[in-house]
C-alpha distance (Angstrom), angle and dihedral (degrees) to the residues before:
residue distance angle dihedral
M1 . . .
R2 3.81 . .
R3 3.81 89.8 .
T4 3.80 91.6 51.7
C5 3.80 90.9 51.2
V6 3.80 90.5 51.9
L7 3.80 91.8 52.8
L8 3.80 92.0 46.9
L9 3.80 89.2 51.9
L10 3.80 91.4 54.0
M11 3.81 97.7 38.9
P12 3.85 96.4 92.7
F13 3.82 89.6 54.3
S14 3.79 97.7 44.3
L15 3.78 93.3 72.9
T16 3.79 92.5 68.7
A17 3.81 97.4 36.5
K18 3.80 120.6 109.3
A19 3.81 119.0 -115.2
D20 3.80 95.1 -102.7
D21 3.76 106.9 24.7
L22 3.78 124.2 123.6
L23 3.80 94.0 -91.9
S24 3.79 97.3 51.4
L25 3.80 91.0 47.0
Y26 3.80 89.0 51.4
Q27 3.78 92.5 53.5
R28 3.80 90.3 51.2
A29 3.80 91.6 46.2
V30 3.81 93.0 51.6
E31 3.79 90.3 56.2
A32 3.80 95.4 44.0
S33 3.83 104.6 36.2
P34 3.83 112.4 122.5
A35 3.81 90.0 -167.6
L36 3.80 91.4 56.1
N37 3.80 91.1 45.7
G38 3.78 90.2 49.7
S39 3.81 91.9 51.5
E40 3.81 90.8 49.9
Y41 3.80 91.8 50.3
A42 3.81 90.8 46.7
L43 3.81 88.8 53.4
E44 3.82 90.9 50.4
V45 3.81 89.0 51.4
A46 3.82 90.9 51.0
K47 3.81 91.8 48.9
A48 3.79 91.5 49.9
Q49 3.82 90.4 49.6
E50 3.81 89.7 49.9
D51 3.81 90.3 53.1
Q52 3.80 89.6 49.4
A53 3.80 91.6 51.5
F54 3.81 91.5 47.5
G55 3.80 90.6 48.2
K56 3.80 90.2 64.6
L57 3.81 88.7 65.8
L58 3.82 94.1 52.0
P59 3.83 127.7 83.1
Q60 3.79 115.6 -79.1
V61 3.82 112.0 -145.5
N62 3.79 122.1 -171.3
L63 3.79 129.9 -177.1
M64 3.80 119.0 -162.3
G65 3.79 128.5 -174.9
N66 3.81 127.8 -175.6
Y67 3.80 130.5 -174.4
S68 3.80 118.2 -177.6
L69 3.80 139.7 177.5
N70 3.80 110.7 -141.0
E71 3.78 132.0 -165.4
F72 3.82 112.7 -159.8
H73 3.79 123.7 -166.0
S74 3.82 125.6 172.7
N75 3.80 121.6 -172.9
G76 3.74 112.3 -127.1
S77 3.79 126.1 -116.1
T78 3.75 137.6 -171.5
L79 3.78 89.1 -86.8
S80 3.80 101.4 39.5
P81 3.76 132.4 31.5
E82 3.82 124.8 -122.1
V83 3.81 111.0 -83.5
S84 3.80 129.8 -160.3
S85 3.79 126.6 175.4
S86 3.79 142.4 158.4
Y87 3.77 121.8 -146.5
P88 3.82 140.6 156.2
G89 3.78 122.3 -116.0
I90 3.78 129.3 -148.0
R91 3.77 126.1 -166.4
A92 3.81 128.7 170.2
N93 3.79 129.9 177.3
I94 3.79 135.0 -179.6
S95 3.79 118.9 -171.3
L96 3.78 138.0 179.4
Q97 3.79 127.9 -162.0
Q98 3.80 119.8 -170.4
P99 3.82 120.6 -179.6
L100 3.79 110.4 -129.0
F101 3.78 96.9 179.1
D102 3.80 121.0 13.9
L103 3.78 107.9 141.6
Q104 3.79 93.8 171.5
A105 3.81 93.7 56.7
Y106 3.81 90.7 46.7
L107 3.80 94.0 50.9
L108 3.80 92.2 45.4
M109 3.79 87.8 53.3
K110 3.84 90.2 52.0
S111 3.80 89.2 48.6
Q112 3.78 90.5 52.9
Q113 3.81 90.5 49.9
S114 3.81 87.9 58.0
R115 3.79 89.1 50.5
T116 3.78 89.8 52.7
S117 3.81 89.5 52.1
Q118 3.79 87.6 48.9
G119 3.80 89.5 53.6
E120 3.81 91.6 50.8
E121 3.80 91.4 52.0
S122 3.81 90.6 45.8
L123 3.79 89.9 53.6
L124 3.80 90.6 51.2
A125 3.81 89.5 47.3
A126 3.81 90.6 50.9
H127 3.80 90.1 51.6
Q128 3.79 92.9 50.2
Q129 3.80 90.6 44.1
L130 3.79 88.5 54.8
I131 3.82 90.7 53.4
A132 3.82 91.6 47.0
D133 3.80 92.4 48.9
L134 3.79 91.4 47.6
I135 3.82 93.3 51.1
E136 3.80 92.0 46.7
R137 3.81 94.1 48.4
Y138 3.79 92.2 43.5
V139 3.80 90.4 53.1
D140 3.82 91.3 45.0
A141 3.81 89.2 52.7
L142 3.81 90.6 50.2
E143 3.81 90.5 49.3
A144 3.80 91.3 50.5
A145 3.82 91.2 48.2
D146 3.81 90.9 47.2
K147 3.78 90.6 51.9
S148 3.81 90.6 54.4
E149 3.79 90.8 47.1
I150 3.80 92.9 50.7
I151 3.80 93.5 46.3
A152 3.80 90.1 47.9
A153 3.81 90.4 52.3
E154 3.81 91.6 50.0
L155 3.79 90.3 46.3
A156 3.80 91.7 51.9
S157 3.80 90.9 50.1
T158 3.81 92.0 47.0
E159 3.80 93.0 47.8
Q160 3.80 89.5 50.9
Q161 3.78 89.5 51.4
L162 3.82 90.1 46.3
S163 3.82 91.7 54.2
R164 3.77 89.9 50.5
V165 3.82 93.9 48.8
R166 3.80 91.5 46.8
A167 3.76 90.3 54.6
M168 3.81 90.8 47.1
Q169 3.80 93.3 46.4
A170 3.79 90.8 51.2
R171 3.80 86.4 60.0
Q172 3.81 89.2 42.9
M173 3.79 91.0 -113.6
A174 3.82 95.7 121.5
M175 3.77 134.0 49.3
V176 3.79 117.7 -104.2
T177 3.81 89.5 -132.6
D178 3.80 88.9 62.7
L179 3.79 89.1 52.8
Y180 3.81 91.3 51.0
E181 3.81 92.1 47.8
L182 3.80 91.4 52.4
E183 3.79 93.1 45.9
A184 3.81 91.1 50.3
R185 3.81 92.2 47.7
T186 3.81 91.1 47.5
E187 3.79 93.0 53.3
T188 3.80 90.5 45.9
L189 3.79 90.9 53.2
R190 3.79 91.6 47.9
T191 3.80 89.9 53.7
E192 3.80 91.3 47.2
L193 3.79 89.7 49.0
L194 3.80 91.4 53.9
D195 3.80 90.2 51.4
S196 3.80 94.0 45.2
D197 3.82 92.0 48.2
N198 3.78 88.8 51.8
D199 3.82 90.3 49.2
A200 3.81 88.8 51.8
R201 3.80 91.4 53.1
I202 3.80 90.7 47.8
A203 3.82 89.4 51.6
L204 3.81 89.5 54.3
E205 3.80 89.6 50.0
K206 3.80 89.1 55.0
L207 3.79 88.1 55.1
R208 3.79 88.9 48.9
E209 3.80 88.2 57.9
L210 3.80 88.5 62.2
T211 3.80 98.8 40.7
G212 3.80 97.9 39.4
S213 3.82 90.8 -136.3
P214 3.82 135.4 74.6
V215 3.81 118.9 -75.9
T216 3.79 107.4 -155.1
G217 3.79 100.0 176.0
L218 3.79 146.4 -7.6
Q219 3.75 135.0 -134.6
P220 3.82 109.0 -107.0
A221 3.78 120.5 -107.5
R222 3.77 128.2 -106.8
L223 3.78 115.1 -117.5
D224 3.81 92.9 -169.1
A225 3.81 95.8 59.2
V226 3.80 115.1 133.9
Q227 3.79 112.4 -111.2
P228 3.80 108.3 -161.3
A229 3.76 118.8 -163.4
P230 3.83 116.6 -114.5
E231 3.76 113.8 -84.4
G232 3.78 118.0 -120.0
K233 3.78 130.2 9.8
V234 3.77 127.2 -52.0
E235 3.81 91.4 -112.3
T236 3.80 89.1 58.9
W237 3.79 90.5 54.1
V238 3.80 92.1 47.5
Q239 3.80 90.3 50.7
Q240 3.80 91.6 46.8
A241 3.78 91.3 49.4
G242 3.79 89.9 51.8
Q243 3.80 90.0 53.8
L244 3.82 102.9 39.0
N245 3.80 108.9 26.1
P246 3.84 104.0 118.4
E247 3.81 94.7 -148.9
L248 3.78 89.1 54.0
Q249 3.79 91.8 46.9
A250 3.81 90.1 50.1
L251 3.81 90.5 54.0
R252 3.81 90.7 48.6
H253 3.81 89.6 53.6
A254 3.81 88.1 49.5
V255 3.82 90.1 55.5
E256 3.81 90.6 47.0
S257 3.81 90.5 49.9
A258 3.80 90.7 50.6
N259 3.82 90.5 51.2
Q260 3.79 91.1 52.6
R261 3.80 91.3 49.0
I262 3.79 92.1 52.5
L263 3.82 89.8 54.1
A264 3.80 90.7 43.7
Y265 3.78 95.0 53.7
Q266 3.80 91.0 44.1
A267 3.82 86.6 54.8
G268 3.80 87.4 60.2
H269 3.82 86.9 88.3
L270 3.83 91.4 60.9
P271 3.80 125.2 89.8
R272 3.79 122.2 -98.2
I273 3.82 117.3 -138.0
E274 3.79 121.2 -160.9
L275 3.80 135.6 -179.0
Q276 3.80 113.5 -136.9
L277 3.80 125.6 -165.1
S278 3.81 123.9 176.5
E279 3.80 142.1 166.6
T280 3.81 121.2 -160.7
Y281 3.81 132.0 -170.8
S282 3.82 121.3 -173.6
D283 3.79 142.3 153.6
T284 3.80 93.3 -162.5
S285 3.76 130.0 66.3
F286 3.81 135.7 -166.1
N287 3.81 113.2 -11.4
N288 3.80 88.0 6.6
R289 3.79 91.1 -71.6
Q290 3.78 110.6 169.5
S291 3.77 112.7 -105.5
P292 3.78 139.2 159.9
A293 3.80 111.5 -73.6
F294 3.76 113.8 -93.1
D295 3.78 140.2 168.7
I296 3.77 128.9 -154.2
G297 3.79 132.7 -168.4
T298 3.80 121.2 -153.7
A299 3.79 133.6 -168.1
A300 3.79 118.2 -175.9
V301 3.78 143.1 159.3
Q302 3.77 114.4 -140.7
A303 3.81 124.9 -163.7
T304 3.79 121.5 -165.4
L305 3.80 120.7 -167.5
P306 3.82 116.7 -170.5
I307 3.81 110.9 -134.4
Y308 3.80 106.0 172.0
E309 3.80 132.2 -6.4
G310 3.77 100.5 170.4
G311 3.82 94.0 -90.1
A312 3.81 92.8 -61.1
T313 3.82 93.6 128.9
S314 3.81 93.6 52.0
A315 3.80 90.4 46.4
R316 3.81 90.5 53.2
V317 3.80 89.4 52.1
R318 3.82 91.6 51.3
E319 3.79 90.9 48.5
A320 3.81 91.6 50.4
E321 3.81 91.4 49.0
A322 3.80 91.1 50.9
R323 3.81 91.0 49.0
K324 3.78 89.6 51.2
R325 3.81 92.0 52.8
L326 3.80 89.5 47.8
S327 3.81 91.2 51.8
E328 3.81 91.0 47.5
A329 3.80 90.9 51.6
E330 3.82 90.8 50.5
L331 3.80 89.7 48.1
E332 3.80 92.7 51.8
E333 3.80 91.4 47.0
K334 3.79 90.9 50.7
L335 3.81 91.7 48.2
R336 3.78 92.1 55.4
E337 3.79 93.6 44.9
L338 3.79 91.1 47.8
E339 3.80 93.2 52.1
K340 3.81 91.6 48.3
L341 3.81 94.0 50.0
T342 3.80 93.2 42.9
R343 3.80 93.8 52.1
A344 3.81 93.1 45.2
A345 3.81 93.0 48.9
Y346 3.81 91.6 46.7
L347 3.80 91.8 52.3
D348 3.80 91.3 47.8
M349 3.79 91.0 52.5
A350 3.79 93.3 44.8
T351 3.80 93.5 53.6
S352 3.81 95.1 40.3
P353 3.84 98.4 93.4
A354 3.80 92.2 53.2
R355 3.80 90.9 43.4
C356 3.80 92.0 52.1
Q357 3.80 92.4 48.9
A358 3.80 90.1 49.6
T359 3.81 92.4 51.3
D360 3.80 90.4 47.9
R361 3.80 89.8 54.7
Q362 3.79 90.4 45.2
L363 3.81 90.9 53.3
S364 3.80 92.5 48.0
A365 3.80 91.3 49.8
S366 3.81 91.9 47.0
E367 3.80 91.6 51.6
K368 3.79 91.1 51.3
S369 3.79 90.8 47.1
R370 3.79 92.4 50.5
D371 3.81 92.2 48.5
A372 3.79 90.5 49.1
M373 3.80 90.8 49.4
K374 3.81 90.3 52.1
K375 3.78 91.1 53.9
G376 3.79 91.4 43.3
Y377 3.78 92.2 51.9
G378 3.77 90.4 49.9
L379 3.78 88.6 53.2
G380 3.78 91.7 45.3
V381 3.81 96.5 -119.6
V382 3.84 96.1 114.9
T383 3.78 131.7 42.2
I384 3.78 128.5 -118.1
V385 3.79 88.6 -109.7
D386 3.80 89.4 60.7
L387 3.80 90.3 50.1
L388 3.83 92.6 48.9
D389 3.80 90.3 48.7
A390 3.79 89.4 52.2
E391 3.82 90.6 51.0
K392 3.80 89.9 49.3
R393 3.81 92.1 49.8
L394 3.80 89.9 49.8
S395 3.80 91.8 52.7
E396 3.79 90.1 48.3
A397 3.82 90.9 49.7
R398 3.81 90.1 52.7
R399 3.81 91.2 50.8
V400 3.79 92.5 47.0
Q401 3.81 91.7 49.5
R402 3.80 92.3 54.9
Q403 3.78 94.4 40.3
A404 3.80 89.0 55.8
R405 3.83 89.5 58.4
Y406 3.78 92.9 45.6
R407 3.78 92.0 47.8
Y408 3.77 88.8 59.2
F409 3.80 93.0 53.1
K410 3.80 92.2 48.7
A411 3.80 90.6 48.2
R412 3.80 92.3 49.1
S413 3.79 91.2 47.8
T414 3.80 90.7 50.7
L415 3.80 93.5 46.1
F416 3.80 94.6 49.9
Y417 3.81 91.8 42.3
Q418 3.80 92.5 53.4
A419 3.81 89.6 46.4
G420 3.81 91.3 52.2
R421 3.81 92.6 -117.1
L422 3.81 102.0 108.9
I423 3.81 96.3 114.4
A424 3.80 135.5 142.7
T425 3.81 95.2 -82.2
E426 3.80 90.1 54.6
L427 3.80 88.5 50.7
L428 3.81 89.5 56.7
L429 3.79 88.9 56.1
F430 3.79 91.2 49.4
N431 3.79 89.3 50.4
R432 3.81 92.0 55.2
W433 3.79 90.6 48.4
L434 3.78 98.2 45.0
V435 3.79 103.5 38.1
S436 3.78 121.7 76.7
A437 3.79 119.0 -133.4
G438 3.80 91.1 -134.9
P439 3.82 123.5 102.2
S440 3.79 95.3 -121.1
A441 3.77 122.4 102.7
I442 3.78 135.3 -161.7
K443 3.78 110.7 -118.1
A444 3.76 134.2 179.9
R445 3.81 112.4 -91.0
């Protein structure tokens, strides 16, 4: 049901989405995710167990019917003759048992309710984890594709320079060492391009793991997307994460469930009181002896006090206490991890605008330096090594510029995921930021 609601929420936007943008991949991933399916099934199991626990507090009604064929034979005596007879027997019984006081069953039912709440939070956590994984892998795929694009651009420029130097060297207007340097750099770039293309294909395969179907290409990213700093202070985000993070809430429900189970098993030493009502009809008596038909109604209150069960009750209490301590340790570990990730993501987002401006300036300076080196090489005042270094610095500046944008999106995804706010509407915002409006698409080479 939750999955259907998610798809209905996104349906108005899916009509305008490209085939392989973030939103369309998300819709495919929601339908195909084994982790999400597993969380839904786990929740159904918890709900069924809760109904079973609640059923032990409700009336239990049983109807029994018995039809028998009886052969009676009595040996004779001096006072009575030998008797033999055959007759059918009919017996019917309806009974009702209603617990009046069963504290253990009640507390076990409350414990199971906490487990159901834990399952609901785990399902929400699995959904948000799916969104976080999708954003991270989408960005990784864009980074890998960008790397190939940047290397290809440097390779094209180097090959153009190589053709020029070859022509000049044939006329003995260029040094042979320059030719060798360019040839070596060209082959290096070709090798790097093969590796980067392979990394791009691997990144698409990681997306395929989430969607369950091939991903052949991605919409390119926008480099002009606005990157707002996180609102509020970091302490506010840490506090919000502690209150809303679904994984944390699931662990809290686990601790609550363990507390209820401790009390439940301790209540195993208390008496159990039960109301019993029954109605019986029979035309046979003890040992199925034939008798006039009769019916009897009974109302009773039965009390059962456990005396000794071989230490099983105490062992259950110790087990429940150990499970509680285990859940508390997992909760504390998650709290510390959550605070660390929240603070780191907040700081990454807060410094992102300045980082992006710095990378923009670095790229502009690298382009000017490369252009100056080209002119200088043509005039013979710089070496080919200087020109190749300038090309390399330009490629690095392009990678750094794009990585700065992608780092922001990963940080925002992490921050909102830890705060329990990485939902479908947030994904729509990510899609507008990440996906270019142009018709082109990044495909595997």
